[in-house]
C-alpha positions as a Markdown table, in Angstrom:
| # | Residue | x | y | z |
|---|---|---|---|---|
| 1 | Unk | -27.2 | 0.0 | -0.2 |
| 2 | Unk | -30.0 | -2.0 | -1.0 |
| 3 | Unk | -30.2 | -5.6 | -1.5 |
| 4 | Unk | -32.5 | -7.7 | -4.0 |
| 5 | Unk | -34.7 | -10.0 | -2.0 |
| 6 | Unk | -35.8 | -13.5 | -3.3 |
| 7 | Unk | -39.1 | -12.0 | -3.4 |
| 8 | Unk | -37.7 | -9.3 | -6.4 |
| 9 | Unk | -36.0 | -11.7 | -8.2 |
| 10 | Unk | -39.0 | -14.3 | -8.5 |
| 11 | Unk | -41.2 | -10.7 | -9.7 |
| 12 | Unk | -38.2 | -10.3 | -12.0 |
| 13 | Unk | -38.1 | -13.6 | -14.0 |
| 14 | Unk | -41.5 | -13.4 | -15.6 |
| 15 | Unk | -40.7 | -10.1 | -17.6 |
| 16 | Unk | -37.2 | -11.3 | -18.0 |
| 17 | Unk | -39.0 | -14.3 | -19.6 |
| 18 | Unk | -40.7 | -12.5 | -21.7 |
| 19 | Unk | -38.7 | -10.2 | -22.6 |
| 20 | Unk | -36.8 | -12.8 | -24.0 |
| 21 | Unk | -39.4 | -14.1 | -26.0 |
| 22 | Unk | -39.6 | -10.8 | -27.5 |
| 23 | Unk | -35.7 | -10.4 | -29.0 |
| 24 | Unk | -36.3 | -13.9 | -30.4 |
| 25 | Unk | -39.6 | -13.4 | -32.0 |
| 26 | Unk | -37.7 | -10.6 | -33.8 |
| 27 | Unk | -36.9 | -10.9 | -37.2 |
| 28 | Unk | -33.1 | -11.2 | -37.8 |
| 29 | Unk | -31.2 | -8.3 | -40.2 |
| 30 | Unk | -28.5 | -10.3 | -40.9 |
| 31 | Unk | -28.5 | -11.1 | -45.0 |
| 32 | Unk | -29.2 | -15.0 | -46.0 |
| 33 | Unk | -27.1 | -16.2 | -49.1 |
| 34 | Unk | -30.7 | -17.0 | -50.5 |
| 35 | Unk | -31.0 | -13.6 | -51.0 |
| 36 | Unk | -28.1 | -12.4 | -52.4 |
| 37 | Unk | -26.6 | -12.8 | -55.8 |
| 38 | Unk | -23.6 | -11.3 | -58.2 |
| 39 | Unk | -24.5 | -10.0 | -61.5 |
| 40 | Unk | -22.0 | -12.4 | -63.2 |
| 41 | Unk | -20.6 | -15.7 | -62.3 |
| 42 | Unk | -18.0 | -16.0 | -65.4 |
| 43 | Unk | -17.1 | -13.0 | -67.4 |
| 44 | Unk | -14.3 | -13.3 | -70.8 |
| 45 | Unk | -12.3 | -10.2 | -71.5 |
| 46 | Unk | -9.9 | -9.6 | -73.5 |
| 47 | Unk | -6.8 | -7.2 | -73.4 |
| 48 | Unk | -7.8 | -6.8 | -77.6 |
| 49 | Unk | -10.8 | -6.5 | -79.9 |
| 50 | Unk | -13.2 | -6.9 | -77.5 |
| 51 | Unk | -14.5 | -6.1 | -74.1 |
| 52 | Unk | -11.8 | -4.9 | -72.4 |
| 53 | Unk | -13.6 | -4.5 | -68.4 |
| 54 | Unk | -17.1 | -5.1 | -67.1 |
| 55 | Unk | -19.3 | -3.5 | -64.2 |
| 56 | Unk | -20.3 | -6.4 | -61.5 |
| 57 | Unk | -22.2 | -5.7 | -58.6 |
| 58 | Unk | -23.8 | -7.3 | -56.0 |
| 59 | Unk | -27.7 | -7.8 | -55.4 |
| 60 | Unk | -29.8 | -8.4 | -52.5 |
| 61 | Unk | -33.2 | -9.0 | -52.7 |
| 62 | Unk | -32.9 | -7.3 | -56.1 |
| 63 | Unk | -31.2 | -4.2 | -55.0 |
| 64 | Unk | -27.3 | -3.3 | -55.5 |
| 65 | Unk | -25.5 | -3.1 | -52.2 |
| 66 | Unk | -22.1 | -2.1 | -51.6 |
| 67 | Unk | -19.2 | -4.7 | -51.5 |
| 68 | Unk | -16.0 | -4.9 | -50.6 |
| 69 | Unk | -14.1 | -5.8 | -54.0 |
| 70 | Unk | -10.8 | -8.3 | -54.5 |
| 71 | Unk | -9.0 | -10.0 | -57.3 |
| 72 | Unk | -6.9 | -13.3 | -57.0 |
| 73 | Unk | -4.7 | -11.7 | -60.0 |
| 74 | Unk | -4.5 | -7.6 | -60.3 |
| 75 | Unk | -2.0 | -7.9 | -62.9 |
| 76 | Unk | -4.4 | -10.4 | -65.2 |
| 77 | Unk | -7.7 | -8.5 | -64.0 |
| 78 | Unk | -7.9 | -5.8 | -61.3 |
| 79 | Unk | -11.2 | -5.2 | -59.9 |
| 80 | Unk | -12.1 | -0.9 | -58.5 |
| 81 | Unk | -13.5 | -0.3 | -54.5 |
| 82 | Unk | -17.2 | -0.1 | -57.1 |
| 83 | Unk | -16.8 | -3.6 | -58.8 |
| 84 | Unk | -15.3 | -2.3 | -62.3 |
| 85 | Unk | -13.0 | -5.2 | -63.1 |
| 86 | Unk | -10.7 | -4.3 | -66.4 |
| 87 | Unk | -8.6 | -6.5 | -68.0 |
| 88 | Unk | -4.6 | -6.5 | -68.0 |
| 89 | Unk | -2.9 | -9.5 | -69.0 |
| 90 | Unk | -4.1 | -13.0 | -70.4 |
| 91 | Unk | -4.7 | -15.2 | -67.9 |
| 92 | Unk | -7.6 | -16.4 | -65.2 |
| 93 | Unk | -8.4 | -14.4 | -62.0 |
| 94 | Unk | -11.8 | -14.7 | -59.4 |
| 95 | Unk | -13.1 | -11.6 | -58.4 |
| 96 | Unk | -14.5 | -11.8 | -54.9 |
| 97 | Unk | -17.5 | -9.7 | -53.7 |
| 98 | Unk | -17.4 | -10.0 | -49.5 |
| 99 | Unk | -21.2 | -8.2 | -48.1 |
| 100 | Unk | -22.2 | -9.3 | -45.1 |
| 101 | Unk | -20.1 | -11.9 | -44.0 |
| 102 | Unk | -20.5 | -13.6 | -47.2 |
| 103 | Unk | -18.5 | -13.9 | -50.3 |
| 104 | Unk | -19.4 | -14.4 | -54.0 |
| 105 | Unk | -16.9 | -14.9 | -56.6 |
| 106 | Unk | -16.8 | -14.3 | -60.8 |
| 107 | Unk | -14.6 | -16.1 | -62.5 |
| 108 | Unk | -12.5 | -14.1 | -65.2 |
| 109 | Unk | -10.8 | -15.3 | -68.2 |
| 110 | Unk | -8.4 | -12.3 | -70.4 |
| 111 | Unk | -7.9 | -13.8 | -73.9 |
| 112 | Unk | -6.1 | -12.0 | -76.6 |
| 113 | Unk | -8.2 | -11.5 | -80.1 |
| 114 | Unk | -6.5 | -12.5 | -83.2 |
| 115 | Unk | -5.8 | -11.0 | -86.4 |
| 116 | Unk | -8.1 | -12.8 | -88.1 |
| 117 | Unk | -11.0 | -11.9 | -85.4 |
| 118 | Unk | -10.3 | -8.5 | -86.2 |
| 119 | Unk | -10.2 | -9.1 | -89.7 |
| 120 | Unk | -13.6 | -10.7 | -89.5 |
| 121 | Unk | -15.1 | -8.0 | -86.9 |
| 122 | Unk | -14.2 | -5.6 | -89.7 |
| 123 | Unk | -15.6 | -7.3 | -92.7 |
| 124 | Unk | -19.1 | -7.7 | -90.7 |
| 125 | Unk | -18.9 | -4.0 | -89.8 |
| 126 | Unk | -18.8 | -2.7 | -93.4 |
| 127 | Unk | -21.2 | -5.7 | -94.2 |
| 128 | Unk | -23.6 | -5.2 | -92.1 |
| 129 | Unk | -23.3 | -1.1 | -93.7 |
| 130 | Unk | -24.4 | -2.1 | -97.3 |
| 131 | Unk | -27.9 | -1.0 | -98.6 |
| 132 | Unk | -28.6 | -4.2 | -99.3 |
| 133 | Unk | -27.4 | -8.0 | -98.3 |
| 134 | Unk | -27.2 | -11.0 | -100.3 |
| 135 | Unk | -29.0 | -13.4 | -98.2 |
| 136 | Unk | -30.0 | -16.5 | -100.4 |
| 137 | Unk | -27.0 | -18.9 | -102.4 |
| 138 | Unk | -28.9 | -17.5 | -105.5 |
| 139 | Unk | -28.0 | -13.8 | -104.9 |
| 140 | Unk | -30.9 | -12.9 | -103.9 |
| 141 | Unk | -31.0 | -9.2 | -101.8 |
| 142 | Unk | -32.5 | -7.8 | -98.7 |
| 143 | Unk | -31.7 | -4.9 | -96.0 |
| 144 | Unk | -29.8 | -5.8 | -92.9 |
| 145 | Unk | -32.5 | -5.0 | -90.2 |
| 146 | Unk | -31.4 | -6.4 | -87.0 |
| 147 | Unk | -27.7 | -8.4 | -85.5 |
| 148 | Unk | -26.1 | -10.8 | -83.4 |
| 149 | Unk | -22.8 | -12.1 | -83.0 |
| 150 | Unk | -22.1 | -15.7 | -81.6 |
| 151 | Unk | -19.1 | -18.5 | -81.7 |
| 152 | Unk | -21.1 | -21.0 | -82.5 |
| 153 | Unk | -18.4 | -23.4 | -83.5 |
| 154 | Unk | -16.2 | -22.2 | -80.7 |
| 155 | Unk | -12.8 | -21.2 | -83.0 |
| 156 | Unk | -12.4 | -17.6 | -81.6 |
| 157 | Unk | -14.0 | -16.1 | -85.0 |
| 158 | Unk | -17.9 | -15.4 | -84.5 |
| 159 | Unk | -20.6 | -15.8 | -86.0 |
| 160 | Unk | -23.2 | -13.2 | -87.6 |
| 161 | Unk | -26.6 | -14.0 | -87.0 |
| 162 | Unk | -28.4 | -11.4 | -89.7 |
| 163 | Unk | -32.0 | -10.8 | -89.2 |
| 164 | Unk | -33.4 | -9.4 | -93.1 |
| 165 | Unk | -36.0 | -7.5 | -94.7 |
| 166 | Unk | -36.7 | -9.0 | -98.3 |
| 167 | Unk | -38.1 | -6.1 | -100.8 |
| 168 | Unk | -41.9 | -8.0 | -100.3 |
| 169 | Unk | -42.0 | -7.3 | -96.2 |
| 170 | Unk | -40.7 | -10.9 | -95.0 |
| 171 | Unk | -38.2 | -11.3 | -92.7 |
| 172 | Unk | -35.9 | -14.2 | -92.6 |
| 173 | Unk | -32.9 | -15.1 | -90.4 |
| 174 | Unk | -29.3 | -15.9 | -92.0 |
| 175 | Unk | -26.0 | -17.1 | -90.3 |
| 176 | Unk | -23.0 | -15.5 | -92.2 |
| 177 | Unk | -19.2 | -16.9 | -91.2 |
| 178 | Unk | -15.9 | -15.8 | -92.2 |
| 179 | Unk | -13.7 | -17.7 | -93.9 |
| 180 | Unk | -10.7 | -17.9 | -95.9 |
| 181 | Unk | -10.8 | -13.9 | -95.9 |
| 182 | Unk | -14.8 | -13.6 | -96.9 |
| 183 | Unk | -18.2 | -13.4 | -95.4 |
| 184 | Unk | -20.3 | -16.6 | -96.9 |
| 185 | Unk | -23.8 | -17.1 | -96.6 |
| 186 | Unk | -23.5 | -20.2 | -93.8 |
| 187 | Unk | -27.1 | -21.1 | -93.5 |
| 188 | Unk | -30.7 | -19.5 | -94.0 |
| 189 | Unk | -33.1 | -20.2 | -91.3 |
| 190 | Unk | -36.1 | -18.4 | -92.4 |
| 191 | Unk | -38.8 | -17.1 | -90.0 |
| 192 | Unk | -37.6 | -17.5 | -86.5 |
| 193 | Unk | -37.8 | -16.3 | -83.5 |
| 194 | Unk | -37.3 | -17.0 | -79.3 |
| 195 | Unk | -33.7 | -17.5 | -79.8 |
| 196 | Unk | -31.8 | -19.4 | -76.8 |
| 197 | Unk | -28.3 | -19.8 | -76.5 |
| 198 | Unk | -25.8 | -22.6 | -74.7 |
| 199 | Unk | -22.9 | -21.4 | -74.5 |
| 200 | Unk | -21.0 | -24.3 | -72.3 |
| 201 | Unk | -22.1 | -26.8 | -74.9 |
| 202 | Unk | -22.2 | -24.0 | -78.1 |
| 203 | Unk | -26.0 | -25.9 | -78.9 |
| 204 | Unk | -28.4 | -22.9 | -80.7 |
| 205 | Unk | -32.4 | -23.3 | -80.0 |
| 206 | Unk | -35.0 | -21.0 | -81.8 |
| 207 | Unk | -38.5 | -21.2 | -82.8 |
| 208 | Unk | -39.1 | -21.7 | -86.9 |
| 209 | Unk | -42.3 | -20.8 | -88.6 |
| 210 | Unk | -43.9 | -22.7 | -91.5 |
| 211 | Unk | -47.1 | -22.5 | -93.0 |
| 212 | Unk | -49.2 | -24.9 | -91.2 |
| 213 | Unk | -46.9 | -25.7 | -88.1 |
| 214 | Unk | -44.0 | -24.2 | -85.6 |
| 215 | Unk | -40.7 | -26.0 | -85.3 |
| 216 | Unk | -38.5 | -25.3 | -82.1 |
| 217 | Unk | -34.8 | -27.0 | -83.2 |
| 218 | Unk | -31.9 | -27.6 | -81.2 |
| 219 | Unk | -29.0 | -27.4 | -83.2 |
| 220 | Unk | -25.3 | -27.6 | -82.8 |
| 221 | Unk | -22.7 | -26.3 | -85.1 |
| 222 | Unk | -20.9 | -28.7 | -87.5 |
| 223 | Unk | -18.3 | -25.9 | -89.0 |
| 224 | Unk | -20.3 | -24.8 | -91.7 |
| 225 | Unk | -24.1 | -24.9 | -90.4 |
| 226 | Unk | -26.2 | -25.9 | -87.1 |
| 227 | Unk | -26.4 | -29.3 | -87.3 |
| 228 | Unk | -30.3 | -30.8 | -85.6 |
| 229 | Unk | -30.6 | -33.1 | -82.9 |
| 230 | Unk | -33.5 | -32.4 | -81.3 |
| 231 | Unk | -37.0 | -30.7 | -82.7 |
| 232 | Unk | -40.0 | -30.0 | -81.1 |
| 233 | Unk | -43.3 | -29.9 | -84.1 |
| 234 | Unk | -45.9 | -27.7 | -82.5 |
| 235 | Unk | -48.9 | -29.0 | -84.9 |
| 236 | Unk | -52.6 | -27.9 | -84.1 |
| 237 | Unk | -51.9 | -26.7 | -80.4 |
| 238 | Unk | -50.1 | -30.2 | -79.8 |
| 239 | Unk | -46.2 | -30.9 | -79.3 |
| 240 | Unk | -44.4 | -34.0 | -80.4 |
| 241 | Unk | -41.0 | -34.4 | -79.6 |
| 242 | Unk | -37.9 | -36.3 | -81.8 |
| 243 | Unk | -34.3 | -36.8 | -81.7 |
| 244 | Unk | -32.0 | -38.5 | -83.3 |
| 245 | Unk | -32.3 | -36.0 | -86.3 |
| 246 | Unk | -29.8 | -34.6 | -88.5 |
| 247 | Unk | -31.9 | -33.0 | -90.6 |
| 248 | Unk | -35.6 | -32.2 | -90.4 |
| 249 | Unk | -36.4 | -31.4 | -94.1 |
| 250 | Unk | -35.9 | -35.5 | -94.4 |
| 251 | Unk | -38.4 | -36.2 | -91.4 |
| 252 | Unk | -38.3 | -35.1 | -87.9 |
| 253 | Unk | -36.3 | -38.3 | -86.5 |
| 254 | Unk | -37.2 | -40.8 | -84.1 |
| 255 | Unk | -40.8 | -39.7 | -82.2 |
| 256 | Unk | -40.5 | -39.5 | -78.6 |
| 257 | Unk | -42.0 | -39.2 | -74.9 |
| 258 | Unk | -41.9 | -35.6 | -73.1 |
| 259 | Unk | -40.2 | -37.2 | -70.8 |
| 260 | Unk | -37.8 | -39.1 | -72.9 |
| 261 | Unk | -36.8 | -35.9 | -74.7 |
| 262 | Unk | -35.7 | -33.8 | -71.8 |
| 263 | Unk | -33.9 | -36.6 | -70.4 |
| 264 | Unk | -32.2 | -36.8 | -73.5 |
| 265 | Unk | -31.6 | -32.8 | -74.2 |
| 266 | Unk | -31.6 | -31.7 | -71.0 |
| 267 | Unk | -29.5 | -34.6 | -69.2 |
| 268 | Unk | -27.7 | -35.7 | -71.9 |
| 269 | Unk | -26.5 | -33.4 | -74.1 |
| 270 | Unk | -27.2 | -29.9 | -72.2 |
| 271 | Unk | -26.1 | -31.6 | -69.2 |
| 272 | Unk | -28.8 | -28.9 | -67.7 |
| 273 | Unk | -26.6 | -26.1 | -68.8 |
| 274 | Unk | -28.5 | -22.8 | -68.0 |
| 275 | Unk | -29.5 | -21.1 | -71.1 |
| 276 | Unk | -29.2 | -17.4 | -72.4 |
| 277 | Unk | -31.4 | -15.4 | -74.5 |
| 278 | Unk | -29.7 | -14.1 | -77.6 |
| 279 | Unk | -30.0 | -10.2 | -77.9 |
| 280 | Unk | -30.4 | -8.8 | -81.3 |
| 281 | Unk | -29.4 | -5.7 | -81.8 |
| 282 | Unk | -30.6 | -3.2 | -84.7 |
| 283 | Unk | -28.4 | -2.3 | -87.4 |
| 284 | Unk | -27.3 | 1.6 | -86.7 |
| 285 | Unk | -23.6 | 3.3 | -86.9 |
| 286 | Unk | -23.7 | 3.3 | -82.7 |
| 287 | Unk | -24.3 | -1.1 | -82.2 |
| 288 | Unk | -21.8 | -1.6 | -84.3 |
| 289 | Unk | -19.6 | 0.0 | -83.2 |
| 290 | Unk | -20.3 | -0.9 | -79.7 |
| 291 | Unk | -21.7 | -5.0 | -80.2 |
| 292 | Unk | -19.1 | -5.6 | -83.0 |
| 293 | Unk | -15.8 | -4.6 | -81.9 |
């Protein structure tokens, strides 16, 4: 049996050092938390009259990956091995996805839709089926081209936001409400675009276009219409910022710097709440059945 001499050990040391350096320089294949994300962090589901299930996904560097799914309260919301969450009964639960030694959670709130909600949705469906809908207080009629629904006043009954096309081809956005068992015009927003919804704060923002300028409006629901509290006024390629205003028809409010505007809107009002782009759906039977339910 051969023995390893001191000379051979000395010869092996450089090779071992080189091998150690190579291993240290090799890229790690362990996923980092920053590269992995869950498709949703908060979801509302309903036992009746609303979305009853949702498919959650886990992504690593933008690609779906397989995860192990569990529910903290399966009697409230169950989850399948592929990430499909189903509402069972009212309450709250946390869905956990485990992957590569990490875990990610999504908060689930399960609610029950009221009878008034169901009546409102039915009324909205019937309303959108009409060839022409009323879009002004004076009774003018237009075609309902596309729509979306948002619970602006947080009372559990959504408001209907509709893009109408007038007989002369103009497009306007109109806010409708379901109150006292009927649909009424809540507000005429005019020619708008780029709607953004801050769900936690109940704030809707959008661009409104006028003849010689445009306004980016931040509005909070007052139970009747959107109460404007901040405006960005764009004219001749320049932005001007205003706060402390209730109606831009009587002036834009107090003019402030861009920094003061951001501090007030982002920090004081929104508390850095993440915005959500508002999706609009073409007014077809299929879309009405899918997105108004």
